[in-house]
C-alpha positions as CSV (number, residue, x, y, z in Angstrom):
1,M,0.0,0.1,0.2
2,P,2.8,2.5,0.6
3,Q,4.3,1.7,-2.4
4,L,1.0,2.4,-4.1
5,V,0.2,5.5,-2.8
6,T,3.9,7.0,-3.5
7,A,3.6,6.0,-7.0
8,Y,0.7,8.2,-7.5
9,F,2.0,10.8,-6.0
10,T,5.7,10.5,-8.0
11,S,5.2,8.8,-11.2
12,K,4.4,10.6,-13.9
13,P,2.1,8.8,-16.8
14,D,3.5,9.1,-20.5
15,P,0.6,10.2,-22.5
16,S,2.2,8.7,-25.5
17,D,1.7,5.4,-24.5
18,P,-2.0,4.3,-25.2
19,T,-1.9,2.5,-21.4
20,Q,-1.0,5.6,-19.8
21,R,-3.5,7.4,-21.0
22,V,-7.1,9.0,-19.8
23,A,-9.9,6.4,-20.6
24,F,-13.1,6.5,-20.1
25,G,-14.6,2.7,-20.6
26,T,-18.4,1.7,-19.6
27,S,-17.8,3.6,-15.8
28,G,-15.2,6.0,-16.2
29,H,-11.4,6.0,-16.0
30,R,-9.4,2.6,-14.3
31,G,-6.2,1.9,-13.8
32,T,-3.3,1.5,-11.3
33,S,-0.5,3.5,-10.0
34,L,2.1,0.9,-10.3
35,K,1.1,0.7,-13.9
36,N,1.2,4.2,-14.6
37,S,-2.8,4.2,-15.5
38,F,-4.2,5.8,-12.5
39,N,-1.7,8.8,-11.2
40,E,-1.9,12.4,-9.6
41,N,-1.4,13.9,-13.2
42,H,-4.3,11.6,-14.8
43,I,-6.6,13.5,-11.7
44,L,-5.5,16.7,-12.1
45,A,-6.0,16.9,-15.8
46,T,-9.3,14.9,-15.7
47,T,-10.5,17.4,-12.4
48,Q,-9.3,20.3,-14.9
49,A,-11.5,19.0,-18.1
50,I,-14.7,18.5,-15.2
51,C,-14.5,22.0,-14.6
52,D,-14.0,23.3,-18.2
53,H,-16.9,21.0,-18.9
54,R,-19.2,22.8,-16.1
55,R,-18.3,26.2,-17.7
56,E,-19.0,25.4,-21.4
57,T,-22.5,23.9,-20.9
58,G,-23.3,26.3,-17.9
59,L,-23.3,24.1,-14.5
60,T,-23.4,25.9,-11.4
61,G,-25.1,24.1,-8.9
62,P,-22.8,22.0,-6.6
63,L,-20.9,18.9,-7.6
64,F,-21.1,16.2,-4.9
65,V,-18.1,14.0,-4.3
66,G,-17.8,10.5,-3.0
67,I,-14.7,7.9,-2.7
68,D,-14.9,4.1,-1.7
69,T,-12.5,2.2,0.4
70,H,-9.8,1.4,-2.3
71,A,-5.9,2.5,-0.9
72,L,-5.7,5.3,-4.0
73,A,-9.0,6.9,-3.6
74,E,-8.3,9.4,-0.4
75,P,-4.9,10.4,-2.5
76,A,-7.2,10.8,-5.6
77,L,-9.7,13.2,-3.6
78,V,-7.1,15.2,-2.2
79,S,-6.1,16.2,-6.1
80,A,-9.6,16.4,-7.2
81,V,-10.7,18.9,-4.2
82,E,-7.0,20.9,-5.0
83,V,-8.2,21.3,-8.4
84,F,-12.2,21.7,-8.0
85,A,-11.2,24.4,-5.1
86,A,-8.8,26.5,-7.4
87,N,-11.6,26.4,-10.0
88,G,-14.2,27.8,-7.5
89,V,-16.4,25.1,-8.2
90,D,-19.1,24.3,-5.0
91,I,-18.3,20.9,-3.9
92,M,-19.8,18.7,-1.1
93,I,-17.8,15.8,0.4
94,D,-18.5,13.7,3.3
95,E,-19.2,15.1,6.6
96,R,-17.5,12.5,8.4
97,G,-14.3,12.0,6.2
98,G,-16.1,8.6,5.0
99,Y,-16.9,7.3,1.8
100,T,-20.2,7.3,-0.3
101,P,-21.4,4.4,-2.2
102,T,-22.6,5.6,-5.9
103,P,-26.0,5.1,-5.5
104,V,-25.8,7.7,-2.8
105,I,-24.3,10.6,-5.2
106,S,-26.7,9.4,-7.6
107,H,-29.3,10.3,-5.4
108,A,-28.0,13.5,-4.1
109,I,-27.8,14.8,-7.7
110,L,-31.7,14.3,-8.1
111,S,-32.6,15.3,-5.1
112,Y,-31.2,18.6,-5.6
113,N,-32.1,19.2,-8.4
114,K,-35.8,18.3,-8.5
115,G,-37.6,21.1,-9.8
116,R,-34.9,22.7,-10.3
117,T,-34.1,24.5,-14.0
118,S,-31.0,26.1,-13.4
119,G,-27.9,25.8,-11.1
120,L,-27.9,22.2,-11.1
121,A,-25.9,19.8,-9.5
122,D,-23.6,17.3,-10.6
123,G,-21.4,14.7,-9.1
124,V,-17.8,12.3,-9.3
125,V,-17.2,9.0,-7.6
126,I,-13.9,7.6,-7.1
127,S,-13.8,4.4,-7.2
128,P,-13.1,1.5,-9.3
129,S,-15.8,-0.6,-8.4
130,H,-14.9,-4.6,-7.6
131,N,-11.6,-4.0,-9.2
132,P,-8.7,-5.5,-7.0
133,P,-7.2,-3.6,-4.4
134,E,-4.4,-1.5,-6.6
135,D,-7.0,-0.5,-8.8
136,G,-8.2,3.1,-8.7
137,G,-11.5,4.5,-10.9
138,Y,-12.7,8.0,-11.3
139,K,-16.5,8.7,-13.0
140,Y,-18.8,11.4,-13.7
141,N,-22.3,11.8,-13.2
142,P,-23.9,14.9,-15.2
143,P,-27.1,16.5,-13.5
144,H,-29.4,13.5,-14.8
145,G,-27.6,11.7,-11.8
146,G,-26.7,8.6,-13.9
147,P,-23.5,7.6,-15.4
148,A,-22.2,10.3,-18.0
149,D,-23.2,9.6,-21.9
150,T,-20.1,8.6,-24.5
151,D,-20.3,12.0,-26.1
152,V,-19.5,13.8,-22.4
153,T,-16.7,11.1,-21.3
154,A,-15.3,11.8,-25.0
155,R,-14.6,15.6,-24.6
156,V,-13.7,14.9,-20.6
157,E,-11.3,12.1,-21.9
158,K,-10.4,14.3,-25.1
159,A,-9.2,17.4,-23.2
160,A,-7.6,15.3,-20.2
161,N,-5.1,14.1,-22.5
162,A,-4.4,16.9,-23.8
163,Y,-3.7,18.9,-20.4
164,M,-1.4,15.6,-19.9
165,E,0.4,16.2,-23.5
166,A,1.2,19.8,-22.7
167,D,2.6,18.9,-19.4
168,M,-0.3,19.8,-17.2
169,K,-0.1,23.7,-18.2
170,G,-3.6,25.2,-18.2
171,V,-4.5,23.1,-14.8
172,V,-5.4,25.0,-11.6
173,R,-5.0,23.7,-8.0
174,V,-4.3,25.2,-4.7
175,S,-2.4,23.5,-1.5
176,Y,-4.9,20.8,0.1
177,E,-5.2,22.4,3.3
178,R,-6.1,26.0,1.2
179,A,-8.4,23.7,-0.9
180,R,-10.1,22.4,2.5
181,K,-10.5,25.9,4.0
182,A,-11.8,27.3,0.3
183,P,-15.6,29.1,0.8
184,S,-16.7,26.5,-2.2
185,T,-15.8,23.4,0.1
186,H,-18.6,22.1,2.1
187,L,-19.2,19.3,4.5
188,H,-22.3,17.2,3.4
189,D,-24.4,14.7,5.2
190,Y,-24.9,12.1,2.8
191,V,-26.2,9.4,4.8
192,S,-29.3,10.8,6.8
193,P,-30.8,11.7,3.4
194,Y,-30.4,8.7,1.9
195,V,-31.5,6.3,4.5
196,A,-34.5,8.4,5.5
197,D,-35.9,8.3,1.7
198,L,-35.0,4.6,1.2
199,G,-38.5,3.3,3.0
200,N,-40.2,5.3,-0.5
201,A,-38.4,2.5,-2.1
202,V,-38.3,-0.4,-0.5
203,D,-41.7,-1.3,1.9
204,M,-39.1,-1.4,4.9
205,A,-42.2,-1.5,7.3
206,L,-43.1,-5.0,5.7
207,I,-39.6,-6.1,6.1
208,K,-39.4,-5.2,10.2
209,S,-43.3,-6.5,10.9
210,S,-42.4,-10.1,8.7
211,G,-39.4,-10.9,10.8
212,V,-37.0,-11.3,8.2
213,K,-33.6,-12.3,9.7
214,I,-31.1,-10.5,7.2
215,G,-27.5,-10.7,6.5
216,I,-25.6,-8.1,5.3
217,D,-21.7,-7.7,4.1
218,P,-20.4,-4.5,2.5
219,L,-17.7,-6.2,1.9
220,G,-14.9,-3.3,3.2
221,G,-16.9,-1.2,0.6
222,A,-18.6,2.2,0.3
223,A,-21.3,1.1,2.0
224,V,-20.3,0.0,5.7
225,N,-21.6,3.1,7.5
226,Y,-24.9,3.1,6.2
227,W,-26.3,0.2,7.6
228,A,-25.9,0.7,10.9
229,P,-28.1,4.0,10.6
230,L,-30.5,1.8,8.6
231,I,-31.2,-0.9,10.6
232,E,-31.4,1.8,13.8
233,R,-34.1,3.8,11.8
234,Y,-36.4,1.0,10.9
235,G,-36.2,-1.5,13.4
236,I,-35.4,-4.5,10.8
237,D,-34.0,-7.4,12.1
238,A,-30.7,-7.3,10.5
239,T,-26.4,-8.1,11.2
240,I,-23.5,-6.6,9.5
241,V,-21.6,-9.7,9.3
242,N,-18.4,-7.6,8.7
243,D,-17.5,-4.1,9.0
244,A,-14.1,-4.0,8.6
245,V,-12.4,-1.9,6.1
246,D,-9.0,-2.8,5.1
247,P,-7.5,-1.3,1.7
248,T,-5.7,-4.5,1.5
249,F,-9.2,-6.5,1.8
250,R,-7.0,-8.9,3.0
251,F,-10.7,-10.8,4.7
252,M,-11.9,-11.3,0.8
253,T,-11.8,-15.1,-0.2
254,A,-9.5,-14.8,-3.4
255,D,-11.7,-14.6,-6.5
256,W,-11.6,-17.5,-9.7
257,D,-8.1,-16.6,-10.8
258,G,-6.5,-16.3,-7.5
259,K,-6.6,-12.4,-7.3
260,I,-8.9,-10.2,-4.9
261,R,-12.0,-8.7,-6.5
262,M,-14.9,-7.8,-4.7
263,D,-17.1,-8.7,-7.1
264,C,-20.4,-9.8,-5.1
265,S,-21.6,-12.0,-8.4
266,S,-18.8,-14.7,-8.0
267,P,-19.3,-17.2,-5.7
268,F,-16.0,-17.5,-5.1
269,A,-15.7,-13.7,-3.7
270,M,-18.6,-14.5,-2.0
271,A,-17.8,-17.7,-0.1
272,S,-17.8,-16.3,3.2
273,L,-21.3,-14.9,3.1
274,I,-22.2,-18.1,1.5
275,A,-21.4,-20.0,4.1
276,M,-23.4,-18.2,6.8
277,R,-26.6,-19.1,4.4
278,D,-28.1,-20.8,7.2
279,R,-27.8,-18.4,9.9
280,F,-30.2,-15.8,7.8
281,D,-33.1,-15.7,5.7
282,V,-31.7,-13.5,3.0
283,A,-28.1,-12.3,3.0
284,F,-26.7,-10.0,0.5
285,A,-23.4,-8.2,-0.1
286,N,-22.1,-5.2,-2.2
287,D,-19.3,-4.1,-4.2
288,T,-17.1,-1.6,-3.2
289,D,-18.7,1.4,-4.5
290,A,-22.3,-0.5,-3.7
291,D,-23.8,-0.3,-7.2
292,R,-24.2,-4.2,-7.3
293,H,-25.7,-6.6,-5.4
294,G,-24.8,-10.3,-4.6
295,I,-28.0,-12.0,-3.0
296,V,-27.7,-15.3,-0.9
297,T,-30.5,-17.3,0.4
298,R,-30.6,-20.2,2.5
299,T,-32.6,-22.2,-0.1
300,G,-30.0,-21.5,-3.1
301,G,-27.1,-20.1,-1.5
302,L,-25.7,-17.3,-4.3
303,M,-28.2,-16.4,-7.1
304,N,-27.1,-16.1,-10.2
305,P,-27.5,-12.2,-11.1
306,N,-30.0,-13.0,-14.1
307,H,-31.5,-15.0,-12.1
308,F,-32.2,-11.9,-9.1
309,L,-33.1,-9.6,-12.1
310,A,-36.0,-11.7,-13.0
311,A,-37.7,-12.5,-9.9
312,A,-37.4,-9.1,-9.1
313,I,-39.0,-7.7,-12.0
314,A,-41.5,-9.9,-11.5
315,Y,-42.2,-9.3,-8.3
316,L,-42.0,-5.5,-8.3
317,F,-44.5,-5.1,-11.3
318,E,-46.9,-7.3,-9.3
319,H,-46.4,-5.3,-6.0
320,R,-46.2,-1.9,-7.2
321,P,-49.7,-0.6,-8.4
322,Q,-48.6,3.1,-8.3
323,W,-46.2,2.7,-10.9
324,G,-47.6,3.5,-14.5
325,S,-49.1,0.8,-17.0
326,E,-46.6,2.0,-19.4
327,A,-43.5,1.6,-17.2
328,A,-41.2,-0.8,-19.1
329,I,-38.2,-3.0,-18.3
330,G,-34.9,-2.1,-19.2
331,K,-32.3,-5.0,-19.9
332,T,-28.7,-5.4,-21.6
333,I,-28.5,-6.9,-24.7
334,V,-26.4,-9.9,-23.1
335,S,-28.9,-10.4,-20.0
336,S,-30.6,-13.6,-19.8
337,S,-33.5,-14.2,-22.1
338,I,-35.4,-15.5,-18.8
339,I,-36.5,-11.6,-18.5
340,D,-37.9,-11.4,-22.0
341,R,-40.5,-14.0,-21.0
342,V,-40.9,-12.6,-17.5
343,A,-42.1,-9.3,-19.4
344,G,-44.0,-11.3,-21.9
345,K,-45.7,-12.7,-18.9
346,L,-46.1,-9.3,-17.1
347,K,-47.4,-7.9,-20.8
348,R,-45.4,-5.3,-19.9
349,K,-42.5,-3.6,-22.9
350,L,-39.0,-4.7,-23.2
351,V,-35.9,-2.4,-24.1
352,E,-33.0,-3.7,-24.9
353,T,-30.0,-1.8,-24.9
354,P,-26.0,-2.2,-25.5
355,V,-24.4,-2.7,-22.3
356,G,-23.7,0.0,-20.0
357,F,-26.2,1.5,-17.2
358,K,-25.9,4.9,-19.1
359,W,-28.6,3.9,-21.5
360,F,-31.0,3.4,-18.5
361,V,-30.6,6.9,-17.1
362,E,-33.2,8.7,-19.1
363,G,-36.0,6.2,-18.7
364,L,-35.6,5.5,-14.9
365,G,-35.5,9.9,-14.5
366,T,-38.8,9.7,-16.9
367,G,-40.4,6.6,-14.9
368,A,-40.6,5.1,-18.3
369,F,-38.4,2.3,-16.8
370,G,-40.2,1.0,-14.3
371,F,-36.8,-1.3,-13.5
372,A,-33.6,-1.8,-15.6
373,G,-30.6,-4.2,-15.2
374,E,-27.5,-5.4,-16.2
375,E,-26.5,-9.2,-16.2
376,S,-23.4,-8.2,-14.4
377,A,-25.8,-7.5,-10.8
378,G,-26.6,-3.9,-11.7
379,A,-30.0,-2.5,-11.3
380,S,-32.6,-0.1,-10.3
381,F,-36.1,0.5,-9.7
382,L,-38.5,3.8,-9.1
383,K,-39.7,4.6,-5.9
384,R,-43.2,3.0,-4.3
385,D,-44.9,5.9,-5.7
386,G,-43.7,5.8,-9.7
387,S,-41.6,8.6,-9.2
388,V,-37.3,8.6,-9.6
389,W,-34.9,6.8,-6.7
390,T,-31.6,6.7,-8.5
391,T,-30.7,7.1,-12.0
392,D,-27.1,4.9,-11.4
393,K,-27.2,1.2,-10.4
394,D,-28.3,0.8,-6.4
395,G,-27.1,-2.3,-5.1
396,M,-27.9,-1.4,-1.7
397,V,-31.7,-1.0,-2.6
398,M,-31.7,-4.3,-4.5
399,G,-30.3,-6.1,-1.5
400,L,-33.6,-5.0,0.5
401,L,-35.7,-5.4,-2.0
402,A,-34.6,-9.0,-1.5
403,A,-36.0,-9.2,1.9
404,E,-39.2,-7.6,0.7
405,I,-40.4,-10.2,-1.4
406,L,-39.5,-13.0,1.2
407,G,-41.2,-10.7,3.9
408,R,-44.5,-10.2,1.5
409,T,-44.6,-13.4,-0.3
410,G,-43.3,-16.2,2.3
411,R,-40.6,-17.6,-0.4
412,D,-37.0,-16.2,-1.1
413,P,-36.2,-14.8,-4.4
414,S,-34.6,-18.4,-5.3
415,Q,-38.0,-20.0,-5.0
416,L,-39.7,-17.2,-6.7
417,F,-37.4,-17.9,-9.7
418,A,-38.1,-21.7,-9.4
419,T,-41.5,-20.8,-9.7
420,L,-41.1,-18.5,-12.8
421,T,-38.5,-21.1,-14.6
422,A,-41.6,-24.0,-14.1
423,E,-43.7,-21.4,-16.0
424,L,-41.3,-20.2,-18.1
425,G,-38.4,-22.8,-18.7
426,V,-35.7,-23.1,-17.4
427,P,-32.5,-21.2,-18.8
428,Y,-28.8,-22.4,-19.0
429,Y,-26.2,-18.9,-19.5
430,E,-22.5,-18.6,-19.2
431,R,-20.0,-16.2,-20.2
432,I,-16.8,-16.8,-21.1
433,D,-13.3,-15.7,-22.2
434,V,-11.7,-16.5,-25.6
435,P,-8.1,-15.2,-25.8
436,A,-7.8,-12.9,-28.9
437,T,-5.3,-10.4,-30.1
438,P,-6.0,-6.6,-30.2
439,K,-6.3,-7.0,-34.4
440,Q,-8.7,-10.1,-33.7
441,K,-10.6,-7.7,-31.0
442,S,-11.3,-4.8,-33.6
443,A,-12.2,-7.5,-36.4
444,L,-14.9,-8.7,-33.8
445,K,-16.4,-5.1,-33.2
446,A,-16.6,-4.6,-37.0
447,L,-17.9,-8.0,-37.6
448,G,-21.5,-8.4,-39.3
449,P,-24.1,-10.7,-40.5
450,E,-22.6,-11.4,-43.7
451,Q,-19.1,-12.1,-42.7
452,L,-20.3,-14.4,-39.6
453,D,-22.7,-16.4,-42.5
454,M,-24.2,-18.5,-39.9
455,R,-27.4,-20.4,-40.8
456,Q,-27.7,-23.0,-38.1
457,L,-27.3,-22.5,-34.4
458,A,-26.5,-25.6,-32.4
459,G,-28.7,-27.8,-34.9
460,E,-31.7,-24.6,-35.2
461,P,-32.1,-22.4,-37.7
462,V,-30.5,-18.7,-36.9
463,S,-33.7,-16.9,-36.2
464,A,-31.4,-13.3,-35.8
465,I,-28.1,-11.9,-36.3
466,R,-28.0,-8.2,-34.4
467,T,-25.5,-5.9,-34.6
468,R,-27.3,-3.2,-32.8
469,A,-29.5,-3.0,-29.9
470,P,-33.3,-3.9,-31.0
471,G,-34.6,-1.5,-28.1
472,N,-32.6,2.1,-28.8
473,D,-30.8,0.5,-32.6
474,Q,-27.1,1.4,-30.9
475,S,-24.5,-0.7,-31.8
476,F,-23.5,-2.6,-28.8
477,G,-19.6,-3.3,-29.8
478,G,-20.1,-6.9,-30.9
479,I,-22.6,-9.2,-32.4
480,K,-25.4,-11.4,-31.2
481,V,-26.9,-14.6,-32.9
482,E,-30.8,-15.9,-32.2
483,S,-32.4,-19.3,-32.6
484,E,-35.5,-20.1,-31.1
485,A,-34.3,-22.1,-27.9
486,G,-31.1,-19.9,-27.5
487,W,-28.6,-17.5,-28.3
488,F,-24.8,-16.5,-28.0
489,A,-23.2,-12.6,-27.9
490,A,-19.8,-12.1,-28.7
491,R,-18.1,-8.7,-27.5
492,P,-14.1,-7.8,-27.3
493,S,-12.8,-7.0,-23.9
494,G,-12.1,-3.7,-23.1
495,T,-9.1,-3.9,-20.7
496,E,-7.8,-7.3,-21.3
497,D,-6.8,-9.7,-24.9
498,V,-9.9,-11.8,-24.9
499,Y,-13.4,-11.6,-26.2
500,K,-16.5,-12.3,-24.1
501,I,-18.9,-15.1,-25.1
502,Y,-22.6,-14.6,-23.6
503,A,-24.4,-17.5,-24.2
504,E,-27.8,-19.6,-23.4
505,S,-29.7,-22.0,-23.7
506,F,-33.4,-23.0,-22.9
507,R,-32.7,-26.8,-23.5
508,D,-29.7,-28.2,-21.2
509,R,-26.4,-28.2,-20.5
510,N,-25.3,-29.9,-23.4
511,H,-27.0,-27.6,-25.7
512,L,-25.6,-24.4,-24.2
513,K,-22.0,-26.2,-24.5
514,A,-23.0,-26.8,-28.4
515,I,-23.8,-23.0,-29.1
516,Q,-20.6,-22.0,-27.5
517,Q,-18.6,-24.3,-29.7
518,D,-20.5,-23.0,-32.8
519,A,-20.1,-19.5,-31.8
520,Q,-16.2,-19.8,-31.4
521,R,-15.8,-21.8,-34.6
522,A,-17.5,-18.8,-36.5
523,I,-15.9,-16.3,-34.9
524,A,-12.6,-18.0,-35.7
525,K,-14.0,-18.8,-39.5
526,A,-14.6,-14.9,-39.5
527,F,-11.1,-13.5,-38.6
């Protein structure tokens, strides 16, 4: 950890090296100081670029700033505060010097902007999500409260890299001591407003009266100081099984490849909470910035993220009578087709988008989406009265929803999902990584139906080949092939020399394997 933090301040990235430039992926800029991909210059330059963007777009309201518990979060906060103060930006930082989850920043932005047409607020979250302890991350949320779209991130990224290429000329900053005392730097209570409003999103009174016994593991992340006030306020029967904060995350069980990740959808990373399943009626964990959820039930253990999304959708649209009849379901193109079948059963519109929560922001903000979720265990939904809750993923509210489901129906989410599959079919879903060179990854991104030329998939006629999401006709950076009983989608990884194959069968595991094999053969042939 000392080497990591020292490298953050002393190592200077080379902007001519693509791996050392500012690069906004699906959720901000991520990297590590040990590889010169997340250093002081990255944060100074990106913060100045955000200040420039605010001036250019006339944003004059406060900027809400949150950090998680990664070791590089605190140093990056120092750098950001120095630049924001020098630019006269009103910033709101946690009054206790603590950590702030991504959904809490979204909630704060939306709460401030409600009813306003000018002086709008925005925010940044300093977090690399569930990534390993040596990583840092920096993401920007505009006034709509959700992840910035590619137009905004492209402008910020371009400006930040230009500052680095110019040896930081044009970046203004003041000392941290002066920045903390600046009249534009404000201490803010993030915990109370979020916790107080939670009862409007989830039926906390029902959870209390039903006596559901809940286990909560923050996985050492930013939600750690939110659960005790929440448990006290609502009087629910919940136990925080681990409240440790340690930037090495040494209490974590290793992930599938031996690395430490706070990935609450991984059975390897969640081994400790899974081992406690018999102690609770339902248990859940969140990743480090608390925008993802992992649900553990007594009857089924750790739920596959797609399975819980399907169960949550089925429950919510049955038990939220104040949601509009037009409220749709948002899902990413690589999420399970069980969600399509649930939407059909509910007679609700389904909107299928490319990967990335940014595609759901507008719909959640207007109430056009009742629920929106990703296959990677990120989702959010409207308040009980049909108004907006968050426009970013909220792992905390999803965990509490699992308790509400059990409290109201007497069935935990695993049992609810089993009821759905008995009627709609059992999905066999898996994502695998296949080695690929940068050249092959570029070729896959440009691959079209003609080059792939697939007529059959695992013995069935191909019904559709897509390169654009049907919900909004946007390119999803890959290709998807569908048949009656299964499908696969292939997308190049943005950070590793692999491409990802998402595949699903509604027959059995052998059919799933056949789909995966056909997919790899067809893509290899197209290369």
